Phi, psi and omega in degrees: 000330182295320180294332176291318179297322178292320179296319178295321177295317177298316182297316180295322176295315178300317181290328178293327174287333178289339179262006186295130175246168174304320179295316178292329176285320174304320181288323185251358189295325181299335179268359184239014185306138181091342180282148174262127188221163176242130186228142180249151179168194184263121185266134172241137180234108179236177189310321186236003181214138171244128189223150172245125188249155175304321184198170172297323181297316177302313178301313179294323173309308183292315183299316186263001186044053185292341181252016178096166185283345181261003179290149177268081180289330196277001172284346182255021186217146168231150181278146186233126173250096189293147174290323180246156185271354187264054185254357179303331176306335182268000179303127177080016181234158172282134181221171171241128183240126172249133181192174183264131182287131172224158174244126182272115180279166182292343177274356179271128183301333179293344183298338179296336188233041177246150171269339182203150179287339176281127182219168174243125175247167187056034190281137175253122184251134177220153177298149181276000000 
């Protein structure tokens, strides 16, 4: 019976990660540094930042500051450091990204171009 409980726990953990969103990862990422996860969302590729957003609407809220200048837009976004350079093709699309969780500190030069300190590096991007 113990192995059944263990199998159910592993299945629940796996299922929770298949439902992982940028918001959930932004909330829990600091306690999961080093883990490899898969996250789905809306990908934006701009001059200095690659980011995964909760939705296109969340991206537009931040881009256009639709909720005012004091709104916390960045809880619905994680920064993405792709493994390969040919990711511009996914700009403006819903994608699935698998990568290793890191937290970008303020002493890291990359912090100048992050939407959130929680990020995925060595990220592999695929269409959703």
